[in-house]
N, C-alpha and C positions, 0 to 999 in steps of 0.2 A: 330862820328857815329850818324845817325839819330835814333830817337825813334822807327820808324817802322823797321829799320834795326836790332835793338836790339831784337825786338819782333820776327822777322824772324829767327834770330840766336837762340833764345830760343826754337822755334818750331823745327828747324833743330837739335839742340842738343838733344832734347827729342827723336826725331825719330831715331837718331843714337846711342841713349843710352849713351850720354856723360853727366855725372853728376858732375864731379869735374874739377877744374881748371887744375889739372895735366893731366887728360885725354884730355882736350882741347889742352894743350900745345903739347902733343904727336901727336895729329892730325895735328896741325900747323907744327910741325917739319917734319912730314911725307909728307905733301903736299905743303908747302910753302918754297921756296928756302931761304937759310940763308940770302942772300943779301936783298931779299924782306922783310924778317922779320926785319932785321936791319934798313932798310929805313923807316919802319913803326912801330918802337918800341913803340912810345908814343901812337899811335892809338890802337895797339894791347893790350898794358897794360891797357889803359883806358877801352877798351871793355871787357877785362877779369875781370877787377874790377867791372864793372857794372853787368856782368853775374854771377860772382862767389864771389864777395866781395874781400876785400884786404887780404885774408887769405893766410898764409904760402907761399908766393911767393918764398922765398929762399928755404924752405924745399921741395917744389914740384920739383925744379930744381935738388936738390941733392938726391932725393929719388930713381930715376932711374927705377921706375916701368913702365911696358908697358901695352898696351891694350890687 
């Protein structure tokens, strides 16, 4: 992902009040088909790491909280 794309994502995340990796994952799950997520796993993970850090990836999946 290009630096300008990351900055665009930061702005969009602020506008839709997404402040955690878990909230971002819920948004991905809601709007991106599972096959598309699977085909882009590395890009999605890299982007989430840039935007939110490498925090609690496994915990976020197991937490089950919703927006």
